[in-house]
KEKE-3310 file (N, C-alpha, C; in steps of 0.2 Angstrom, whole numbers, plus 5000, padded with zeros to 4 digits):
npx = (5066:5065:5050:5050:5055:5052:5046:5049:5059:5069:5071:5077:5089:5095:5096:5105:5116:5119:5130:5128:5119:5121:5120:5108:5106:5111:5100:5084:5071:5056:5045:5038:5037:5046:5045:5046:5056:5061:5054:5055:5069:5074:5077:5094:5102:5111:5109:5100:5108:5119:5112:5108:5120:5122:5112:5112:5126:5133:5124:5117:5128:5140:5134:5135:5148:5149:5149:5162:5169:5163:5162:5151:5150:5157:5150:5141:5149:5157:5149:5144:5155:5155:5144:5148:5156:5146:5138:5147:5156:5170:5180:5174:5165:5152:5139:5129:5113:5097:5082:5077:5069:5073:5087:5086:5081:5091:5101:5096:5093:5106:5112:5106:5111:5125:5125:5124:5123:5109:5103:5089:5080:5072:5072:5062:5060:5045:5039:5043:5045:5032:5037:5049:5045:5037:5046:5055:5046:5045:5059:5061:5052:5059:5071:5068:5066:5059:5049:5049:5041:5045:5046:5059:5065:5063:5071:5084:5082:5075:5084:5093:5100:5095:5093:5096:5097:5094:5083:5082:5076:5084:5079:5063:5050:5037:5037:5049:5058:5074:5084:5095:5108:5122:5121:5111:5117:5128:5122:5115:5126:5133:5124:5128:5122:5118:5116:5105:5103:5091:5093:5086:5079:5089:5102:5112:5106:5111:5125:5130:5140:5144:5155:5163:5155:5154:5143:5135:5127:5119:5106:5098:5088:5090:5083:5078:5085:5097:5094:5093:5083:5067:5063:5077:5092:5095:5106:5118:5127:5141:5150:5168:5175:5166:5163:5168:5161:5148:5134:5124:5106:5102:5111:5116:5121:5129:5136:5145:5162:5168:5159:5157:5161:5151:5149:5141:5142:5141:5152:5156:5161:5174:5172:5161:5155:5148:5136:5129:5117:5108:5109:5114:5103:5106:5103:5096:5105:5116:5111:5109:5123:5127:5119:5124:5135:5132:5136:5149:5162:5154:5150:5144:5142:5140:5128:5120:5120:5113:5101:5096:5095:5085:5074:5071:5069:5057:5048:5047:5041:5029:5023:5022:5013:5001:4986:4986:4986:4981:4989:4999:5016:5024:5037:5052:5059:5071:5088:5096:5088:5081:5077:5078:5065:5049:5035:5018:5004:4987:4970:4962:4971:4973:4965:4970:4984:4981:4976:4987:4997:4990:4993:5006:5015:5023:5021:5019:5006:5002:4993:4984:4983:4994:5004:5018:5034:5048:5065:5077:5093:5101:5094:5084:5078:5078:5069:5060:5055:5049:5039:5031:5027:5019:5009:5003:4998:4988:4980:4975:4968)
npy = (4878:4868:4867:4856:4846:4833:4835:4825:4817:4826:4829:4816:4817:4828:4824:4813:4820:4827:4831:4831:4821:4809:4812:4810:4797:4798:4801:4798:4793:4792:4785:4796:4813:4825:4841:4850:4853:4866:4869:4858:4848:4833:4817:4813:4798:4792:4797:4790:4779:4786:4793:4782:4778:4790:4790:4777:4775:4787:4794:4784:4775:4783:4795:4808:4811:4813:4826:4831:4820:4816:4827:4836:4848:4858:4857:4868:4878:4870:4864:4875:4879:4870:4874:4886:4888:4886:4897:4907:4911:4913:4902:4901:4911:4908:4902:4888:4885:4887:4894:4901:4912:4916:4919:4930:4939:4941:4945:4957:4966:4967:4973:4986:4990:4991:5001:5013:5029:5040:5034:5028:5020:5006:4997:4986:4972:4972:4961:4950:4934:4931:4929:4936:4949:4950:4948:4959:4969:4968:4969:4982:4989:4986:4992:5005:5010:5016:5007:5003:4996:4991:4988:4978:4985:4998:5001:5007:5021:5025:5025:5033:5045:5042:5028:5013:4999:4986:4974:4960:4949:4936:4928:4929:4921:4918:4921:4917:4927:4933:4944:4958:4955:4960:4974:4980:4978:4986:4999:5000:5001:5012:5022:5021:5012:4995:4979:4965:4949:4937:4921:4909:4904:4903:4898:4884:4883:4892:4903:4914:4923:4930:4935:4941:4951:4959:4958:4961:4954:4938:4926:4910:4895:4877:4867:4866:4868:4863:4852:4847:4841:4841:4855:4857:4865:4883:4895:4908:4921:4931:4945:4945:4957:4962:4955:4956:4967:4963:4962:4953:4952:4941:4935:4921:4907:4899:4907:4913:4918:4910:4897:4888:4894:4900:4913:4928:4939:4944:4939:4940:4927:4926:4930:4923:4914:4920:4921:4910:4904:4895:4878:4868:4860:4845:4832:4835:4844:4836:4827:4836:4839:4827:4826:4837:4831:4827:4836:4835:4838:4844:4857:4873:4882:4874:4868:4879:4882:4870:4872:4883:4878:4868:4875:4883:4873:4867:4878:4879:4866:4868:4878:4870:4860:4866:4875:4891:4905:4898:4897:4908:4913:4919:4920:4928:4928:4931:4926:4931:4936:4926:4913:4897:4891:4889:4899:4898:4907:4903:4902:4892:4886:4880:4868:4862:4859:4850:4839:4837:4832:4820:4813:4811:4821:4832:4848:4864:4875:4892:4904:4917:4910:4903:4891:4883:4877:4869:4867:4857:4854:4844:4832:4832:4829:4832:4824:4823:4836:4837:4827:4833:4845:4839:4832:4842:4849:4840:4839:4852:4852)
npz = (4862:4848:4836:4829:4837:4848:4864:4874:4868:4867:4881:4884:4878:4884:4897:4895:4892:4904:4916:4930:4932:4939:4952:4957:4962:4975:4983:4991:4982:4973:4961:4956:4952:4959:4963:4974:4981:4985:4996:5004:5004:4997:5004:5008:5004:5012:5025:5035:5040:5045:5055:5063:5069:5076:5086:5092:5096:5098:5106:5113:5119:5122:5127:5138:5135:5122:5119:5118:5113:5101:5095:5097:5103:5095:5083:5078:5072:5064:5055:5049:5042:5032:5025:5021:5008:4999:4999:4996:5006:5018:5029:5046:5045:5046:5056:5063:5068:5078:5071:5055:5057:5070:5068:5059:5067:5077:5067:5062:5073:5078:5067:5067:5079:5076:5066:5072:5080:5077:5067:5063:5056:5048:5033:5024:5014:5005:4999:5005:5013:5025:5039:5040:5039:5050:5060:5058:5061:5075:5078:5075:5084:5096:5095:5093:5081:5065:5054:5037:5023:5007:4990:4983:4972:4974:4985:4984:4981:4992:5002:5015:5027:5039:5038:5045:5044:5031:5026:5015:5003:4994:4984:4978:4986:4981:4967:4962:4958:4956:4965:4964:4971:4972:4967:4975:4988:4987:4985:4998:5006:5001:5007:5019:5028:5034:5027:5028:5021:5016:5012:5010:4998:4989:4993:4989:4977:4968:4964:4977:4984:4996:5003:4992:4988:4999:5008:5023:5034:5034:5032:5033:5029:5030:5025:5012:4997:5002:5009:5022:5030:5038:5048:5050:5057:5055:5048:5051:5044:5047:5042:5041:5046:5054:5065:5078:5082:5082:5090:5098:5101:5108:5119:5123:5134:5126:5118:5126:5131:5140:5142:5152:5164:5171:5174:5180:5172:5155:5142:5126:5115:5103:5085:5073:5081:5091:5087:5092:5103:5113:5119:5107:5094:5093:5086:5074:5069:5066:5057:5047:5044:5039:5028:5020:5014:5002:4993:4991:4980:4971:4960:4963:4953:4942:4946:4945:4932:4927:4933:4927:4914:4916:4920:4909:4900:4905:4905:4891:4888:4895:4887:4875:4879:4885:4883:4875:4885:4896:4907:4916:4916:4930:4934:4931:4915:4911:4914:4923:4932:4938:4950:4956:4952:4945:4944:4941:4936:4939:4937:4944:4953:4966:4965:4954:4958:4967:4959:4951:4961:4964:4953:4954:4952:4961:4967:4973:4980:4981:4989:4981:4968:4962:4955:4960:4956:4961:4956:4959:4956:4959:4960:4951:4935:4917:4911:4921:4921:4909:4910:4921:4915:4904:4911:4918:4907:4903:4915:4915:4903)
capx = (5065:5062:5044:5051:5058:5047:5049:5051:5065:5074:5073:5081:5095:5097:5098:5111:5122:5119:5135:5126:5113:5122:5119:5101:5107:5112:5094:5079:5066:5051:5044:5035:5041:5046:5046:5044:5063:5061:5050:5058:5073:5073:5082:5100:5101:5116:5108:5098:5113:5123:5108:5108:5126:5122:5107:5114:5133:5135:5119:5116:5134:5144:5130:5138:5155:5149:5150:5169:5172:5159:5162:5144:5151:5159:5145:5138:5154:5160:5144:5144:5161:5153:5139:5151:5157:5140:5136:5152:5159:5176:5179:5173:5160:5145:5137:5123:5109:5091:5078:5078:5066:5077:5093:5084:5080:5098:5105:5093:5095:5114:5114:5104:5116:5131:5124:5126:5118:5106:5100:5083:5075:5074:5069:5061:5057:5038:5037:5046:5041:5029:5040:5054:5041:5035:5052:5057:5042:5047:5065:5060:5049:5063:5077:5065:5066:5053:5049:5046:5041:5046:5048:5067:5067:5062:5075:5090:5079:5072:5089:5095:5105:5092:5093:5101:5098:5089:5082:5080:5076:5088:5074:5056:5047:5031:5038:5056:5062:5081:5085:5102:5112:5128:5119:5107:5121:5132:5117:5114:5133:5134:5120:5130:5118:5120:5111:5104:5100:5088:5095:5082:5078:5095:5108:5111:5103:5114:5130:5128:5145:5143:5162:5165:5150:5154:5137:5136:5124:5115:5103:5095:5087:5094:5079:5076:5090:5103:5092:5095:5078:5062:5065:5084:5093:5096:5113:5119:5133:5143:5156:5173:5177:5160:5162:5170:5156:5142:5131:5118:5101:5101:5117:5115:5127:5133:5141:5150:5169:5169:5152:5156:5163:5145:5150:5135:5143:5142:5158:5155:5166:5176:5170:5154:5152:5144:5129:5126:5113:5108:5111:5112:5099:5111:5101:5094:5111:5120:5107:5111:5130:5128:5116:5129:5140:5130:5139:5156:5164:5149:5151:5138:5141:5137:5121:5116:5119:5108:5095:5093:5093:5079:5068:5070:5066:5051:5044:5046:5037:5023:5021:5020:5008:4995:4983:4988:4982:4978:4993:5004:5022:5026:5044:5056:5062:5079:5092:5099:5082:5077:5080:5077:5058:5044:5028:5013:4997:4981:4964:4960:4978:4973:4963:4975:4989:4979:4976:4994:4999:4987:4996:5013:5019:5022:5024:5015:5001:5003:4987:4978:4982:5000:5007:5025:5038:5055:5069:5083:5097:5105:5091:5078:5081:5074:5063:5055:5052:5044:5033:5027:5023:5014:5004:5000:4993:4982:4975:4972:4963)
capy = (4871:4868:4864:4849:4842:4831:4836:4819:4815:4831:4827:4811:4819:4832:4819:4809:4825:4830:4829:4830:4816:4804:4814:4808:4791:4800:4803:4793:4796:4786:4785:4802:4819:4829:4848:4854:4854:4873:4869:4852:4844:4825:4814:4810:4791:4789:4800:4786:4775:4790:4794:4777:4779:4796:4788:4771:4775:4793:4796:4778:4773:4788:4799:4815:4811:4814:4833:4831:4814:4815:4834:4839:4855:4862:4856:4874:4881:4865:4863:4882:4879:4866:4878:4893:4888:4885:4904:4911:4913:4910:4899:4906:4917:4905:4897:4885:4885:4891:4894:4907:4918:4918:4922:4936:4944:4942:4949:4964:4970:4968:4978:4992:4992:4993:5006:5019:5035:5044:5030:5025:5017:4999:4995:4978:4969:4971:4955:4945:4929:4934:4929:4941:4955:4950:4949:4966:4974:4967:4972:4990:4991:4985:4996:5012:5012:5016:5002:5005:4991:4993:4983:4979:4990:5005:5002:5012:5028:5026:5025:5040:5046:5038:5021:5009:4992:4984:4966:4959:4942:4935:4926:4930:4914:4917:4921:4915:4932:4934:4951:4960:4956:4965:4981:4982:4978:4992:5004:5001:5003:5019:5026:5021:5007:4988:4975:4958:4945:4930:4916:4903:4901:4903:4894:4877:4883:4897:4906:4920:4927:4935:4938:4944:4957:4963:4957:4962:4949:4934:4921:4905:4889:4872:4861:4867:4866:4860:4845:4845:4838:4845:4859:4857:4872:4888:4897:4915:4923:4938:4947:4944:4963:4965:4950:4959:4972:4960:4963:4949:4953:4935:4933:4915:4904:4895:4911:4916:4916:4904:4895:4884:4898:4902:4920:4932:4944:4941:4941:4936:4923:4930:4927:4922:4910:4924:4921:4905:4906:4890:4872:4866:4854:4840:4827:4838:4847:4830:4825:4841:4838:4821:4828:4841:4827:4826:4842:4834:4837:4847:4864:4877:4885:4868:4867:4885:4881:4865:4875:4888:4874:4864:4879:4885:4867:4866:4883:4877:4861:4871:4881:4865:4856:4869:4880:4898:4909:4895:4898:4914:4913:4925:4920:4931:4924:4933:4922:4935:4938:4920:4908:4890:4889:4892:4900:4899:4909:4899:4904:4887:4884:4875:4862:4860:4856:4843:4834:4835:4828:4814:4810:4810:4827:4836:4855:4867:4880:4898:4908:4914:4907:4902:4885:4884:4871:4870:4863:4855:4851:4838:4826:4833:4829:4834:4820:4825:4843:4836:4824:4838:4849:4835:4830:4849:4850:4835:4841:4859:4851)
capz = (4859:4841:4836:4826:4842:4853:4871:4877:4865:4869:4888:4885:4875:4889:4903:4893:4892:4910:4920:4937:4932:4943:4959:4959:4966:4982:4986:4992:4978:4971:4953:4955:4950:4965:4962:4980:4985:4987:5002:5008:5000:4997:5009:5005:5005:5018:5031:5040:5043:5049:5061:5068:5073:5081:5091:5095:5098:5101:5112:5117:5122:5124:5131:5139:5132:5115:5118:5116:5109:5095:5092:5097:5105:5089:5077:5074:5067:5059:5050:5046:5037:5027:5021:5019:5001:4995:4999:4995:5012:5020:5035:5052:5044:5046:5062:5062:5074:5079:5065:5051:5061:5076:5065:5056:5073:5079:5062:5061:5079:5078:5062:5069:5084:5073:5062:5076:5082:5072:5061:5067:5051:5045:5027:5024:5007:5006:4996:5009:5016:5030:5045:5040:5040:5057:5064:5057:5065:5082:5079:5075:5090:5101:5094:5093:5074:5061:5049:5030:5019:5000:4985:4982:4967:4977:4990:4983:4981:4999:5007:5017:5032:5044:5037:5049:5041:5026:5026:5009:5001:4988:4979:4980:4987:4977:4960:4960:4955:4959:4966:4962:4978:4972:4966:4981:4994:4986:4987:5005:5009:4999:5011:5026:5032:5034:5024:5030:5016:5018:5007:5010:4992:4984:4995:4986:4970:4964:4968:4981:4984:5001:5004:4986:4987:5005:5012:5031:5037:5030:5036:5028:5031:5027:5023:5005:4993:5006:5010:5029:5034:5041:5054:5051:5059:5050:5049:5052:5042:5049:5038:5045:5049:5058:5070:5084:5083:5082:5097:5098:5106:5112:5122:5127:5137:5121:5114:5131:5130:5145:5144:5158:5169:5174:5176:5179:5167:5148:5138:5120:5111:5097:5079:5071:5086:5095:5085:5095:5109:5118:5118:5100:5093:5090:5082:5068:5067:5064:5051:5042:5043:5035:5021:5016:5011:4994:4990:4990:4973:4966:4959:4963:4946:4938:4948:4943:4924:4926:4935:4921:4908:4918:4920:4902:4896:4908:4902:4884:4888:4897:4881:4870:4881:4887:4878:4876:4890:4902:4913:4915:4920:4934:4936:4926:4909:4910:4918:4929:4937:4940:4954:4953:4953:4940:4946:4935:4938:4936:4941:4949:4955:4971:4963:4949:4961:4970:4954:4949:4966:4964:4947:4955:4951:4967:4967:4979:4979:4985:4988:4979:4962:4960:4955:4961:4954:4962:4952:4963:4950:4962:4959:4946:4928:4911:4910:4926:4919:4903:4913:4925:4910:4901:4916:4919:4901:4903:4920:4913:4898)
cpx = (5062:5055:5044:5053:5053:5050:5052:5058:5071:5076:5078:5088:5099:5100:5104:5117:5123:5125:5133:5120:5115:5121:5112:5101:5109:5106:5089:5073:5062:5050:5040:5040:5041:5049:5045:5051:5064:5057:5053:5062:5072:5079:5088:5101:5106:5114:5105:5103:5117:5119:5108:5114:5125:5117:5110:5121:5134:5130:5119:5122:5138:5141:5134:5145:5155:5150:5157:5171:5169:5159:5155:5145:5153:5155:5143:5143:5157:5155:5143:5150:5159:5148:5142:5152:5151:5136:5141:5155:5165:5175:5178:5168:5153:5144:5130:5119:5102:5087:5080:5075:5070:5084:5091:5084:5087:5102:5102:5094:5102:5115:5112:5109:5123:5131:5125:5121:5115:5102:5095:5077:5077:5069:5068:5058:5049:5035:5040:5042:5038:5033:5045:5050:5039:5041:5055:5053:5044:5054:5065:5057:5055:5069:5074:5066:5059:5054:5046:5047:5041:5048:5056:5069:5067:5067:5081:5087:5077:5078:5091:5099:5102:5092:5098:5102:5092:5089:5079:5080:5080:5084:5067:5053:5041:5033:5044:5060:5069:5083:5093:5106:5118:5126:5116:5112:5126:5128:5116:5121:5134:5130:5122:5126:5121:5114:5111:5100:5097:5090:5091:5081:5083:5101:5107:5108:5107:5120:5128:5134:5145:5150:5163:5161:5150:5147:5139:5134:5120:5112:5100:5093:5091:5090:5076:5082:5096:5101:5093:5089:5073:5064:5073:5086:5096:5104:5113:5126:5135:5150:5162:5175:5172:5160:5163:5165:5149:5139:5124:5113:5099:5108:5117:5122:5132:5138:5145:5157:5171:5162:5151:5159:5157:5146:5144:5136:5144:5148:5157:5162:5168:5173:5163:5151:5147:5137:5125:5122:5113:5111:5109:5108:5103:5109:5099:5100:5116:5117:5109:5118:5131:5125:5120:5134:5138:5133:5146:5157:5159:5150:5144:5137:5138:5129:5117:5115:5113:5101:5092:5091:5086:5073:5066:5066:5059:5046:5042:5041:5030:5019:5018:5014:5001:4993:4985:4983:4980:4982:4997:5010:5023:5033:5047:5059:5069:5082:5094:5094:5078:5081:5080:5070:5055:5038:5024:5007:4992:4975:4962:4966:4977:4971:4967:4981:4987:4979:4983:4997:4996:4990:5003:5017:5018:5026:5020:5011:5002:4997:4989:4978:4989:5002:5014:5029:5045:5059:5076:5088:5100:5101:5085:5081:5076:5068:5057:5051:5047:5038:5028:5023:5017:5008:5000:4995:4987:4977:4972:4967:4957)
cpy = (4871:4865:4857:4844:4840:4832:4830:4816:4820:4830:4822:4813:4824:4829:4815:4814:4828:4827:4828:4825:4811:4805:4811:4802:4792:4801:4797:4796:4790:4788:4792:4807:4824:4836:4852:4854:4861:4874:4864:4848:4837:4823:4811:4803:4788:4792:4795:4782:4780:4792:4788:4776:4784:4793:4782:4772:4781:4795:4790:4775:4778:4793:4806:4816:4813:4822:4834:4826:4814:4822:4838:4847:4860:4861:4863:4877:4876:4864:4870:4882:4875:4870:4884:4893:4888:4892:4909:4914:4909:4906:4903:4911:4914:4901:4895:4884:4889:4890:4901:4913:4921:4922:4929:4941:4946:4947:4956:4968:4972:4973:4985:4995:4994:4999:5013:5024:5038:5040:5026:5023:5010:4999:4988:4977:4968:4965:4949:4940:4932:4934:4934:4948:4956:4952:4956:4971:4974:4970:4980:4992:4991:4990:5004:5014:5012:5011:5004:4999:4993:4987:4984:4984:4997:5006:5008:5020:5030:5027:5032:5040:5043:5031:5017:5002:4991:4976:4965:4951:4941:4933:4926:4923:4913:4916:4918:4920:4933:4941:4952:4961:4961:4972:4984:4983:4985:4999:5006:5003:5010:5024:5025:5016:5000:4984:4968:4954:4939:4926:4910:4900:4902:4899:4887:4877:4887:4900:4912:4925:4932:4938:4943:4951:4961:4963:4958:4956:4945:4928:4916:4899:4883:4866:4861:4864:4862:4853:4842:4842:4843:4848:4859:4864:4876:4890:4905:4916:4930:4939:4947:4951:4966:4960:4952:4964:4969:4959:4959:4951:4947:4932:4927:4912:4901:4900:4915:4914:4911:4901:4891:4887:4900:4909:4924:4937:4941:4944:4937:4933:4927:4926:4926:4917:4914:4924:4915:4908:4900:4884:4870:4860:4849:4835:4830:4841:4841:4827:4830:4840:4832:4823:4832:4837:4826:4831:4841:4833:4841:4855:4868:4881:4880:4868:4873:4884:4876:4868:4879:4883:4870:4869:4882:4879:4866:4871:4881:4871:4863:4874:4876:4861:4859:4874:4887:4901:4905:4896:4904:4913:4919:4925:4923:4926:4925:4929:4925:4937:4932:4916:4901:4887:4892:4893:4902:4901:4905:4900:4898:4883:4878:4868:4858:4856:4850:4838:4832:4830:4821:4810:4809:4815:4832:4843:4858:4873:4886:4902:4914:4910:4905:4894:4886:4877:4873:4865:4862:4851:4845:4832:4827:4833:4832:4830:4821:4832:4841:4832:4829:4842:4846:4834:4837:4850:4846:4837:4848:4858:4848)
cpz = (4852:4841:4833:4831:4847:4860:4874:4875:4867:4876:4888:4883:4881:4895:4901:4893:4899:4915:4928:4937:4938:4951:4961:4963:4973:4986:4986:4988:4976:4963:4951:4953:4956:4964:4968:4984:4987:4994:5007:5004:5001:5002:5006:5008:5011:5024:5036:5043:5047:5056:5066:5072:5079:5087:5095:5099:5102:5107:5116:5121:5125:5129:5132:5136:5125:5113:5116:5111:5102:5092:5092:5098:5099:5083:5074:5070:5062:5053:5046:5041:5031:5022:5018:5011:4997:4995:4998:5001:5014:5027:5041:5051:5045:5053:5061:5069:5074:5072:5061:5054:5066:5073:5062:5062:5076:5074:5062:5067:5079:5073:5064:5075:5081:5068:5066:5077:5076:5066:5065:5062:5049:5039:5026:5017:5008:5003:4999:5011:5023:5037:5045:5041:5048:5062:5064:5061:5072:5083:5079:5081:5096:5101:5093:5085:5070:5055:5043:5026:5011:4996:4984:4977:4969:4983:4989:4983:4988:5004:5009:5024:5039:5044:5041:5046:5036:5026:5019:5008:4994:4982:4982:4981:4983:4970:4958:4957:4959:4959:4965:4968:4977:4972:4973:4987:4993:4987:4994:5008:5007:5004:5018:5031:5031:5031:5027:5024:5018:5011:5006:5003:4987:4986:4992:4979:4965:4968:4971:4982:4989:5002:4998:4986:4994:5009:5020:5034:5033:5034:5031:5032:5028:5025:5016:5001:4996:5009:5017:5033:5037:5047:5055:5053:5054:5051:5049:5049:5044:5046:5043:5049:5054:5064:5077:5086:5084:5089:5097:5103:5110:5114:5126:5130:5132:5117:5119:5129:5134:5147:5150:5164:5174:5177:5175:5173:5160:5145:5132:5117:5105:5091:5078:5077:5091:5093:5088:5101:5114:5116:5111:5099:5089:5085:5075:5065:5063:5057:5045:5040:5038:5028:5017:5012:5003:4990:4988:4982:4968:4966:4959:4956:4941:4940:4945:4935:4923:4928:4930:4915:4910:4917:4913:4899:4899:4905:4894:4883:4890:4891:4876:4872:4884:4882:4880:4880:4896:4908:4911:4919:4924:4936:4930:4921:4909:4916:4924:4934:4939:4945:4952:4954:4947:4944:4941:4938:4935:4940:4946:4951:4961:4969:4958:4953:4965:4965:4952:4954:4966:4958:4948:4953:4957:4967:4973:4976:4983:4983:4985:4973:4958:4961:4956:4960:4956:4959:4956:4958:4953:4960:4954:4939:4923:4910:4915:4924:4913:4906:4917:4920:4906:4905:4917:4913:4901:4909:4918:4907:4900)
residu = (MET:SER:ASP:ARG:THR:GLU:PRO:ALA:LEU:ARG:ALA:LYS:GLU:LEU:ASP:ALA:ALA:ASP:ALA:LEU:ALA:GLY:LEU:ARG:ASP:ARG:PHE:VAL:LEU:ASP:GLU:GLY:VAL:TYR:LEU:ASP:GLY:ASN:SER:LEU:GLY:ALA:LEU:PRO:ALA:HIS:VAL:PRO:ASP:ARG:MET:ARG:ASP:VAL:LEU:ALA:ARG:GLN:TRP:GLY:GLU:LEU:ARG:ILE:ARG:SER:TRP:ASP:GLU:SER:GLY:TRP:TRP:THR:ALA:PRO:GLU:ARG:ILE:GLY:ASP:ARG:ILE:ALA:PRO:LEU:ILE:GLY:ALA:GLY:PRO:GLY:HIS:VAL:VAL:VAL:GLY:ASP:SER:THR:SER:VAL:ASN:VAL:TYR:LYS:ALA:LEU:VAL:ALA:ALA:VAL:ARG:MET:ALA:GLY:GLU:GLY:ARG:ASP:GLU:ILE:LEU:VAL:ASP:ALA:THR:THR:PHE:PRO:THR:ASP:GLY:TYR:ILE:ALA:ASN:SER:ALA:ALA:ARG:MET:THR:GLY:CYS:GLU:LEU:ARG:ALA:LEU:ALA:PRO:ALA:GLU:ILE:PRO:ALA:ALA:LEU:GLY:PRO:ARG:THR:ALA:ALA:VAL:LEU:LEU:ASN:HIS:VAL:ASP:TYR:ARG:THR:GLY:ARG:LEU:HIS:ASP:LEU:PRO:ALA:LEU:THR:ALA:ALA:VAL:HIS:ASP:ALA:GLY:ALA:LEU:VAL:VAL:TRP:ASP:LEU:CYS:HIS:SER:ALA:GLY:ALA:LEU:PRO:VAL:GLY:LEU:ASP:ALA:HIS:GLY:VAL:ASP:LEU:ALA:VAL:GLY:CYS:THR:TYR:LYS:TYR:LEU:ASN:GLY:GLY:PRO:GLY:SER:PRO:ALA:TYR:LEU:TYR:VAL:ARG:GLY:ASP:LEU:GLN:ASP:ARG:PHE:ASP:SER:PRO:LEU:PRO:GLY:TRP:ASN:SER:HIS:ALA:GLU:PRO:PHE:GLY:MET:ASN:PRO:GLU:TYR:THR:PRO:VAL:PRO:GLY:ALA:ARG:ARG:GLY:ARG:VAL:GLY:THR:PRO:ASP:ILE:LEU:SER:MET:LEU:ALA:LEU:GLU:ALA:ALA:LEU:GLU:VAL:TRP:ASP:GLY:VAL:SER:VAL:ASP:ALA:VAL:ARG:ALA:LYS:SER:LEU:ALA:LEU:THR:ASP:PHE:PHE:LEU:ASP:CYS:VAL:THR:ALA:TYR:THR:GLU:PRO:GLY:ARG:VAL:GLU:CYS:VAL:THR:PRO:LEU:ARG:HIS:GLU:GLU:ARG:GLY:SER:GLN:VAL:ALA:LEU:ARG:CYS:ALA:ASP:ALA:GLY:ASP:VAL:MET:LYS:ARG:LEU:ILE:ASP:ARG:GLY:VAL:VAL:GLY:ASP:PHE:ARG:HIS:PRO:ASP:VAL:LEU:ARG:PHE:GLY:PHE:THR:PRO:LEU:TYR:VAL:GLY:PHE:ALA:ASP:ALA:GLU:ARG:ALA:ALA:ARG:VAL:LEU:GLY:GLU:VAL:LEU:ALA)
# end
């Protein structure tokens, strides 16, 4: 940003030129600045009416008939096919259900089982969201593997003939650092191991390219950039040529080839559907399905371009509005290393975030000293970024 350009004027110009600006009207928003969509996405405006139909007609009138007549039974794979293009996956590769934690467990244990004899080591991203580490530890104990926690940059050198599976986060939840999915996936494959990617902080914010890069397995939540609602079900991706080998550690009746045959012997259904476990959580699943309609006609590449422009602009505004040295950006400046958030280190971050929220700028605080601002390009504009930086400067002053 030029020193001669007023940030507020520049924001107005950028918003006027923004091809995605009209998408904001698809969401329920107030006069504040909401920069916490990387924790919980905003409500798409049409979802309440859709859910009234689900409750009053599908459940209230049709009741049990809705499993067939309203498509409840096929919802996990149908909604998976809605998510698939947003993460670079083909039809039949994604199934929706359970939580991210449960899907990490399924994917990691299945990866070890597919890796074969002699491979008794799991590598896990040491900077990962804690639940991934907890699940990896349990999966290692269950499969008799040794667990090693390493920074993503250390993974290629640590791979070896004992490595069965590697669990990585695409975007670091604290810093917003984007890890090199193509290169790390290739390195894991060169070592003969399988990779599981956690896409919680990238799906809906940037292109992922699971099929193109040969990713084995991936998981993610849907309540962040996909705006599925609090606790909305997660998803599991299984690469097409691995689906017949995918051996879930949770073989529930919903993934049986004949779920209503009540056979005591388990026979898995073909395809990614074998990632299903128990009865789907229909209410939240159908809310998610409705929410995904906001993506109709939206290009993920366009979302990524706006995300980078927004975060660049916000950082310029922070520089313009805050005293030098008051905050430190811990999010990489290079576009190829940045997700869709900006994390600023600040000694009194917890108190600062409380004051920001009191003034209508909602981000979040990560212990011990990080202010985290998530930029959801579907509904965040450049005026939002300018206002957030300006209020931050006033609070810090």
